[in-house]
LOPA-226000 format. One record per residue: x, y, z of N, C-alpha, C in turn; residue in three letters. Coordinates in pm, 1 decimal. Layout:
N
<node><n_east>X</n_east><n_north>Y</n_north><n_up>Z</n_up><ca_east>X</ca_east><ca_north>Y</ca_north><ca_up>Z</ca_up><c_east>X</c_east><c_north>Y</c_north><c_up>Z</c_up><midren>ALA</midren></node>
...
***
This chain:
70
<node><n_east>518.5</n_east><n_north>1438.0</n_north><n_up>-720.6</n_up><ca_east>457.8</ca_east><ca_north>1567.5</ca_north><ca_up>-719.3</ca_up><c_east>564.5</c_east><c_north>1676.1</c_north><c_up>-739.3</c_up><midren>MET</midren></node>
<node><n_east>540.1</n_east><n_north>1780.6</n_north><n_up>-809.2</n_up><ca_east>628.1</ca_east><ca_north>1890.5</ca_north><ca_up>-824.6</ca_up><c_east>659.0</c_east><c_north>1965.0</c_north><c_up>-696.6</c_up><midren>ALA</midren></node>
<node><n_east>770.7</n_east><n_north>2037.1</n_north><n_up>-671.3</n_up><ca_east>788.4</ca_east><ca_north>2112.0</ca_north><ca_up>-561.0</ca_up><c_east>680.4</c_east><c_north>2211.1</c_north><c_up>-536.9</c_up><midren>ALA</midren></node>
<node><n_east>642.8</n_east><n_north>2213.7</n_north><n_up>-404.0</n_up><ca_east>528.5</ca_east><ca_north>2313.7</ca_north><ca_up>-372.8</ca_up><c_east>567.4</c_east><c_north>2420.0</c_north><c_up>-282.6</c_up><midren>MET</midren></node>
<node><n_east>500.8</n_east><n_north>2527.8</n_north><n_up>-268.9</n_up><ca_east>520.3</ca_east><ca_north>2630.4</ca_north><ca_up>-168.5</ca_up><c_east>491.7</c_east><c_north>2574.7</c_north><c_up>-40.6</c_up><midren>THR</midren></node>
<node><n_east>528.3</n_east><n_north>2638.5</n_north><n_up>72.4</n_up><ca_east>487.5</ca_east><ca_north>2611.6</ca_north><ca_up>204.7</ca_up><c_east>341.1</c_east><c_north>2611.4</c_north><c_up>226.3</c_up><midren>THR</midren></node>
<node><n_east>278.6</n_east><n_north>2707.0</n_north><n_up>165.4</n_up><ca_east>129.4</ca_east><ca_north>2723.8</ca_north><ca_up>186.6</ca_up><c_east>75.4</c_east><c_north>2599.2</c_north><c_up>113.8</c_up><midren>GLU</midren></node>
<node><n_east>110.8</n_east><n_north>2561.5</n_north><n_up>6.3</n_up><ca_east>49.5</ca_east><ca_north>2444.5</ca_north><ca_up>-68.5</ca_up><c_east>73.2</c_east><c_north>2320.8</c_north><c_up>6.6</c_up><midren>ALA</midren></node>
<node><n_east>189.5</n_east><n_north>2306.5</n_north><n_up>66.5</n_up><ca_east>212.2</ca_east><ca_north>2170.0</ca_north><ca_up>138.8</ca_up><c_east>134.1</c_east><c_north>2171.1</c_north><c_up>271.5</c_up><midren>GLN</midren></node>
<node><n_east>90.3</n_east><n_north>2291.8</n_north><n_up>327.0</n_up><ca_east>8.8</ca_east><ca_north>2283.1</ca_north><ca_up>439.5</ca_up><c_east>-133.6</c_east><c_north>2260.0</c_north><c_up>410.6</c_up><midren>ASP</midren></node>
<node><n_east>-181.6</n_east><n_north>2262.0</n_north><n_up>285.0</n_up><ca_east>-316.4</ca_east><ca_north>2242.1</ca_north><ca_up>258.7</ca_up><c_east>-362.6</c_east><c_north>2099.3</c_north><c_up>293.3</c_up><midren>SER</midren></node>
<node><n_east>-471.3</n_east><n_north>2075.5</n_north><n_up>356.8</n_up><ca_east>-519.1</ca_east><ca_north>1943.6</ca_north><ca_up>396.6</ca_up><c_east>-529.1</c_east><c_north>1857.6</c_north><c_up>270.7</c_up><midren>PRO</midren></node>
<node><n_east>-587.7</n_east><n_north>1909.5</n_north><n_up>151.0</n_up><ca_east>-612.3</ca_east><ca_north>1845.4</ca_north><ca_up>32.2</ca_up><c_east>-465.0</c_east><c_north>1794.6</c_north><c_up>-27.1</c_up><midren>LEU</midren></node>
<node><n_east>-365.8</n_east><n_north>1884.7</n_north><n_up>-17.4</n_up><ca_east>-233.6</ca_east><ca_north>1846.6</ca_north><ca_up>-76.0</ca_up><c_east>-177.8</c_east><c_north>1736.2</c_north><c_up>13.7</c_up><midren>ASP</midren></node>
<node><n_east>-195.8</n_east><n_north>1748.1</n_north><n_up>143.6</n_up><ca_east>-147.5</ca_east><ca_north>1650.1</ca_north><ca_up>243.4</ca_up><c_east>-208.5</c_east><c_north>1513.4</c_north><c_up>205.9</c_up><midren>ALA</midren></node>
<node><n_east>-337.4</n_east><n_north>1518.8</n_north><n_up>183.6</n_up><ca_east>-412.8</ca_east><ca_north>1380.6</ca_north><ca_up>161.2</ca_up><c_east>-357.1</c_east><c_north>1336.6</c_north><c_up>19.1</c_up><midren>ALA</midren></node>
<node><n_east>-347.1</n_east><n_north>1411.4</n_north><n_up>-70.6</n_up><ca_east>-301.0</ca_east><ca_north>1370.4</ca_north><ca_up>-209.6</ca_up><c_east>-159.9</c_east><c_north>1305.4</c_north><c_up>-184.4</c_up><midren>LEU</midren></node>
<node><n_east>-68.1</n_east><n_north>1362.3</n_north><n_up>-111.9</n_up><ca_east>69.8</ca_east><ca_north>1311.5</ca_north><ca_up>-90.1</ca_up><c_east>58.7</c_east><c_north>1168.7</c_north><c_up>-20.3</c_up><midren>ASP</midren></node>
<node><n_east>-23.9</n_east><n_north>1166.2</n_north><n_up>73.1</n_up><ca_east>-49.7</ca_east><ca_north>1038.1</ca_north><ca_up>132.0</ca_up><c_east>-99.2</c_east><c_north>925.5</c_north><c_up>46.5</c_up><midren>ARG</midren></node>
<node><n_east>-191.2</n_east><n_north>971.8</n_north><n_up>-44.7</n_up><ca_east>-244.9</ca_east><ca_north>883.1</ca_north><ca_up>-149.8</ca_up><c_east>-134.3</c_east><c_north>833.9</c_north><c_up>-241.2</c_up><midren>ILE</midren></node>
<node><n_east>-47.4</n_east><n_north>937.1</n_north><n_up>-295.6</n_up><ca_east>64.5</ca_east><ca_north>899.7</ca_north><ca_up>-380.8</ca_up><c_east>166.3</c_east><c_north>802.8</c_north><c_up>-311.4</c_up><midren>GLU</midren></node>
<node><n_east>184.2</n_east><n_north>828.6</n_north><n_up>-177.7</n_up><ca_east>281.2</ca_east><ca_north>748.1</ca_north><ca_up>-118.9</ca_up><c_east>227.1</c_east><c_north>599.4</c_north><c_up>-98.0</c_up><midren>GLN</midren></node>
<node><n_east>87.0</n_east><n_north>596.0</n_north><n_up>-72.2</n_up><ca_east>24.0</ca_east><ca_north>460.1</ca_north><ca_up>-59.5</ca_up><c_east>32.4</c_east><c_north>379.9</c_north><c_up>-188.2</c_up><midren>ALA</midren></node>
<node><n_east>-1.8</n_east><n_north>465.0</n_north><n_up>-304.9</n_up><ca_east>5.1</ca_east><ca_north>395.9</ca_north><ca_up>-434.4</ca_up><c_east>161.6</c_east><c_north>351.2</c_north><c_up>-475.3</c_up><midren>VAL</midren></node>
<node><n_east>246.5</n_east><n_north>432.9</n_north><n_up>-424.6</n_up><ca_east>386.9</ca_east><ca_north>387.3</ca_north><ca_up>-450.3</ca_up><c_east>420.1</c_east><c_north>260.7</c_north><c_up>-376.3</c_up><midren>ALA</midren></node>
<node><n_east>367.9</n_east><n_north>249.0</n_north><n_up>-253.7</n_up><ca_east>393.9</ca_east><ca_north>126.6</ca_north><ca_up>-172.4</ca_up><c_east>319.8</c_east><c_north>16.4</c_north><c_up>-230.4</c_up><midren>ARG</midren></node>
<node><n_east>199.9</n_east><n_north>26.7</n_north><n_up>-283.0</n_up><ca_east>132.2</ca_east><ca_north>-80.3</ca_north><ca_up>-350.5</ca_up><c_east>204.5</c_east><c_north>-125.1</c_north><c_up>-476.1</c_up><midren>LEU</midren></node>
<node><n_east>254.7</n_east><n_north>-28.7</n_north><n_up>-564.1</n_up><ca_east>314.8</ca_east><ca_north>-60.8</ca_north><ca_up>-676.1</ca_up><c_east>448.7</c_east><c_north>-147.8</c_north><c_up>-649.0</c_up><midren>GLU</midren></node>
<node><n_east>526.0</n_east><n_north>-114.4</n_north><n_up>-537.7</n_up><ca_east>635.5</ca_east><ca_north>-168.4</ca_north><ca_up>-500.2</ca_up><c_east>608.5</c_east><c_north>-323.1</c_north><c_up>-439.8</c_up><midren>ALA</midren></node>
<node><n_east>496.1</n_east><n_north>-331.0</n_north><n_up>-378.6</n_up><ca_east>458.4</ca_east><ca_north>-455.9</ca_north><ca_up>-341.9</ca_up><c_east>434.9</c_east><c_north>-556.9</c_north><c_up>-448.1</c_up><midren>ALA</midren></node>
<node><n_east>354.8</n_east><n_north>-500.3</n_north><n_up>-540.4</n_up><ca_east>316.3</ca_east><ca_north>-585.5</ca_north><ca_up>-665.2</ca_up><c_east>434.7</c_east><c_north>-621.5</c_north><c_up>-740.9</c_up><midren>VAL</midren></node>
<node><n_east>538.6</n_east><n_north>-527.4</n_north><n_up>-758.6</n_up><ca_east>655.5</ca_east><ca_north>-561.7</ca_north><ca_up>-826.3</ca_up><c_east>749.4</c_east><c_north>-667.4</c_north><c_up>-751.4</c_up><midren>ALA</midren></node>
<node><n_east>732.9</n_east><n_north>-668.5</n_north><n_up>-625.5</n_up><ca_east>814.2</ca_east><ca_north>-761.8</ca_north><ca_up>-539.8</ca_up><c_east>735.7</c_east><c_north>-895.9</c_north><c_up>-527.8</c_up><midren>ALA</midren></node>
<node><n_east>612.3</n_east><n_north>-911.1</n_north><n_up>-556.5</n_up><ca_east>532.0</ca_east><ca_north>-1029.8</ca_north><ca_up>-545.3</ca_up><c_east>591.3</c_east><c_north>-1141.9</c_north><c_up>-636.8</c_up><midren>ALA</midren></node>
<node><n_east>606.5</n_east><n_north>-1264.8</n_north><n_up>-583.3</n_up><ca_east>643.7</ca_east><ca_north>-1359.9</ca_north><ca_up>-664.0</ca_up><c_east>548.9</c_east><c_north>-1406.9</c_north><c_up>-773.1</c_up><midren>PRO</midren></node>
<node><n_east>615.1</n_east><n_north>-1456.3</n_north><n_up>-883.4</n_up><ca_east>535.0</ca_east><ca_north>-1485.3</ca_north><ca_up>-1002.0</ca_up><c_east>432.5</c_east><c_north>-1604.6</c_north><c_up>-970.8</c_up><midren>ALA</midren></node>
<node><n_east>315.3</n_east><n_north>-1610.1</n_north><n_up>-1038.8</n_up><ca_east>219.2</ca_east><ca_north>-1720.2</ca_north><ca_up>-1004.4</ca_up><c_east>290.0</c_east><c_north>-1863.0</c_north><c_up>-1014.7</c_up><midren>PRO</midren></node>
<node><n_east>375.7</n_east><n_north>-1887.6</n_north><n_up>-1115.8</n_up><ca_east>435.9</ca_east><ca_north>-2021.3</ca_north><ca_up>-1110.1</ca_up><c_east>519.9</c_east><c_north>-2043.8</c_north><c_up>-979.5</c_up><midren>ALA</midren></node>
<node><n_east>586.5</n_east><n_north>-1945.4</n_north><n_up>-936.5</n_up><ca_east>664.4</ca_east><ca_north>-1963.7</ca_north><ca_up>-809.7</ca_up><c_east>560.9</c_east><c_north>-1992.5</c_north><c_up>-694.5</c_up><midren>GLU</midren></node>
<node><n_east>455.3</n_east><n_north>-1916.4</n_north><n_up>-681.9</n_up><ca_east>355.7</ca_east><ca_north>-1931.9</ca_north><ca_up>-583.3</ca_up><c_east>301.5</c_east><c_north>-2092.7</c_north><c_up>-598.6</c_up><midren>VAL</midren></node>
<node><n_east>268.7</n_east><n_north>-2134.1</n_north><n_up>-717.1</n_up><ca_east>223.8</ca_east><ca_north>-2271.9</ca_north><ca_up>-743.7</ca_up><c_east>321.8</c_east><c_north>-2368.6</c_north><c_up>-695.4</c_up><midren>ALA</midren></node>
<node><n_east>456.3</n_east><n_north>-2345.3</n_north><n_up>-727.6</n_up><ca_east>549.7</ca_east><ca_north>-2437.4</ca_north><ca_up>-677.2</ca_up><c_east>576.8</c_east><c_north>-2432.2</c_north><c_up>-530.9</c_up><midren>GLU</midren></node>
<node><n_east>571.9</n_east><n_north>-2320.0</n_north><n_up>-466.4</n_up><ca_east>572.8</ca_east><ca_north>-2319.3</ca_north><ca_up>-324.8</ca_up><c_east>457.1</c_east><c_north>-2395.3</c_north><c_up>-248.1</c_up><midren>LEU</midren></node>
<node><n_east>338.0</n_east><n_north>-2379.4</n_north><n_up>-312.2</n_up><ca_east>221.7</ca_east><ca_north>-2454.0</ca_north><ca_up>-250.1</ca_up><c_east>232.3</c_east><c_north>-2611.1</c_north><c_up>-260.9</c_up><midren>ARG</midren></node>
<node><n_east>283.7</n_east><n_north>-2641.9</n_north><n_up>-383.0</n_up><ca_east>306.9</ca_east><ca_north>-2778.5</ca_north><ca_up>-404.5</ca_up><c_east>418.8</c_east><c_north>-2839.0</c_north><c_up>-305.8</c_up><midren>SER</midren></node>
<node><n_east>527.3</n_east><n_north>-2764.8</n_north><n_up>-279.3</n_up><ca_east>633.5</ca_east><ca_north>-2810.2</ca_north><ca_up>-195.7</ca_up><c_east>579.3</c_east><c_north>-2808.9</c_north><c_up>-52.7</c_up><midren>ARG</midren></node>
<node><n_east>494.6</n_east><n_north>-2703.8</n_north><n_up>-17.3</n_up><ca_east>432.3</ca_east><ca_north>-2698.2</ca_north><ca_up>119.9</ca_up><c_east>339.4</c_east><c_north>-2823.3</c_north><c_up>144.1</c_up><midren>HIS</midren></node>
<node><n_east>264.5</n_east><n_north>-2848.5</n_north><n_up>45.1</n_up><ca_east>173.4</ca_east><ca_north>-2971.2</ca_north><ca_up>50.0</ca_up><c_east>250.2</c_east><c_north>-3101.4</c_north><c_up>86.2</c_up><midren>ARG</midren></node>
<node><n_east>348.5</n_east><n_north>-3119.8</n_north><n_up>2.6</n_up><ca_east>428.2</ca_east><ca_north>-3236.4</ca_north><ca_up>10.6</ca_up><c_east>495.3</c_east><c_north>-3254.1</c_north><c_up>141.8</c_up><midren>LYS</midren></node>
<node><n_east>557.7</n_east><n_north>-3130.1</n_north><n_up>182.6</n_up><ca_east>615.9</ca_east><ca_north>-3139.0</ca_north><ca_up>322.8</ca_up><c_east>518.6</c_east><c_north>-3160.3</c_north><c_up>425.9</c_up><midren>LEU</midren></node>
<node><n_east>405.5</n_east><n_north>-3109.5</n_north><n_up>420.7</n_up><ca_east>291.5</ca_east><ca_north>-3138.0</ca_north><ca_up>525.0</ca_up><c_east>270.9</c_east><c_north>-3269.1</c_north><c_up>531.4</c_up><midren>LYS</midren></node>
<node><n_east>248.4</n_east><n_north>-3329.6</n_north><n_up>419.5</n_up><ca_east>211.2</ca_east><ca_north>-3474.5</ca_north><ca_up>406.3</ca_up><c_east>323.0</c_east><c_north>-3555.8</c_north><c_up>471.7</c_up><midren>GLU</midren></node>
<node><n_east>443.4</n_east><n_north>-3525.5</n_north><n_up>437.6</n_up><ca_east>558.8</ca_east><ca_north>-3604.2</ca_north><ca_up>493.3</ca_up><c_east>571.9</c_east><c_north>-3588.1</c_north><c_up>643.0</c_up><midren>ARG</midren></node>
<node><n_east>552.6</n_east><n_north>-3463.8</n_north><n_up>696.2</n_up><ca_east>558.1</ca_east><ca_north>-3444.4</ca_north><ca_up>840.6</ca_up><c_east>442.6</c_east><c_north>-3523.1</c_north><c_up>907.6</c_up><midren>VAL</midren></node>
<node><n_east>327.9</n_east><n_north>-3526.5</n_north><n_up>854.7</n_up><ca_east>205.4</ca_east><ca_north>-3598.2</ca_north><ca_up>900.9</ca_up><c_east>244.5</c_east><c_north>-3744.8</c_north><c_up>915.1</c_up><midren>THR</midren></node>
<node><n_east>310.1</n_east><n_north>-3795.6</n_north><n_up>800.7</n_up><ca_east>347.5</ca_east><ca_north>-3944.7</ca_north><ca_up>811.9</ca_up><c_east>453.0</c_east><c_north>-3963.8</c_north><c_up>911.3</c_up><midren>GLN</midren></node>
<node><n_east>543.4</n_east><n_north>-3879.6</n_north><n_up>926.4</n_up><ca_east>652.8</ca_east><ca_north>-3908.4</ca_north><ca_up>1036.5</ca_up><c_east>594.4</c_east><c_north>-3899.5</c_north><c_up>1165.7</c_up><midren>GLU</midren></node>
<node><n_east>482.6</n_east><n_north>-3817.4</n_north><n_up>1202.9</n_up><ca_east>431.7</ca_east><ca_north>-3796.3</ca_north><ca_up>1328.9</ca_up><c_east>347.9</c_east><c_north>-3928.7</c_north><c_up>1353.9</c_up><midren>ILE</midren></node>
<node><n_east>281.4</n_east><n_north>-3977.5</n_north><n_up>1248.8</n_up><ca_east>211.4</ca_east><ca_north>-4095.5</ca_north><ca_up>1265.2</ca_up><c_east>302.6</c_east><c_north>-4217.6</c_north><c_up>1312.0</c_up><midren>GLN</midren></node>
<node><n_east>419.5</n_east><n_north>-4225.8</n_north><n_up>1253.0</n_up><ca_east>525.2</ca_east><ca_north>-4321.9</ca_north><ca_up>1283.9</ca_up><c_east>569.6</c_east><c_north>-4313.3</c_north><c_up>1427.2</c_up><midren>GLN</midren></node>
<node><n_east>589.8</n_east><n_north>-4191.7</n_north><n_up>1458.2</n_up><ca_east>637.2</ca_east><ca_north>-4163.4</ca_north><ca_up>1606.3</ca_up><c_east>528.7</c_east><c_north>-4205.9</c_north><c_up>1701.4</c_up><midren>LEU</midren></node>
<node><n_east>401.5</n_east><n_north>-4170.8</n_north><n_up>1662.2</n_up><ca_east>284.5</ca_east><ca_north>-4220.5</ca_north><ca_up>1756.5</ca_up><c_east>287.8</c_east><c_north>-4367.3</c_north><c_up>1769.3</c_up><midren>ASP</midren></node>
<node><n_east>307.3</n_east><n_north>-4440.2</n_north><n_up>1655.4</n_up><ca_east>312.7</ca_east><ca_north>-4586.4</ca_north><ca_up>1669.9</ca_up><c_east>417.9</c_east><c_north>-4640.6</c_north><c_up>1749.6</c_up><midren>LEU</midren></node>
<node><n_east>545.5</n_east><n_north>-4569.9</n_north><n_up>1738.1</n_up><ca_east>652.0</ca_east><ca_north>-4626.2</ca_north><ca_up>1814.2</ca_up><c_east>629.4</c_east><c_north>-4595.4</c_north><c_up>1953.2</c_up><midren>LEU</midren></node>
<node><n_east>577.2</n_east><n_north>-4486.6</n_north><n_up>1998.2</n_up><ca_east>549.0</ca_east><ca_north>-4456.1</ca_north><ca_up>2129.6</ca_up><c_east>436.6</c_east><c_north>-4541.1</c_north><c_up>2188.3</c_up><midren>LEU</midren></node>
<node><n_east>343.7</n_east><n_north>-4576.6</n_north><n_up>2107.1</n_up><ca_east>240.5</ca_east><ca_north>-4651.2</ca_north><ca_up>2162.1</ca_up><c_east>280.7</c_east><c_north>-4799.2</c_north><c_up>2192.5</c_up><midren>ALA</midren></node>
<node><n_east>389.3</n_east><n_north>-4838.1</n_north><n_up>2127.2</n_up><ca_east>441.1</ca_east><ca_north>-4981.5</ca_north><ca_up>2148.5</ca_up><c_east>562.9</c_east><c_north>-4992.0</c_north><c_up>2248.6</c_up><midren>ASN</midren></node>
<node><n_east>596.8</n_east><n_north>-4876.0</n_north><n_up>2312.2</n_up><ca_east>700.3</ca_east><ca_north>-4877.3</ca_north><ca_up>2417.4</ca_up><c_east>656.4</c_east><c_north>-4954.0</c_north><c_up>2528.4</c_up><midren>LEU</midren></node>
<node><n_east>740.0</n_east><n_north>-5013.6</n_north><n_up>2597.6</n_up><ca_east>695.6</ca_east><ca_north>-5077.2</ca_north><ca_up>2715.4</ca_up><c_east>655.5</c_east><c_north>-4966.9</c_north><c_up>2831.9</c_up><midren>PRO</midren></node>
<node><n_east>545.1</n_east><n_north>-5007.5</n_north><n_up>2905.6</n_up><ca_east>505.1</ca_east><ca_north>-4904.5</ca_north><ca_up>3007.1</ca_up><c_east>592.3</c_east><c_north>-4911.9</c_north><c_up>3128.8</c_up><midren>GLN</midren></node>
***
């Protein structure tokens, strides 16, 4: 927004418009910083594989613990 006089800056409407412009700027920055869809898909795939691996390893630990002498 262009520079305003002190009176205009004190206006509730101008204050609200300034907050809206700041919010839009934050939204635009967030969209620009968001990873590309291909990156998100790759991360989801890696997460799924890691989760499956951890589940398998925990199952193995459970079997080992179940077979320990009491």
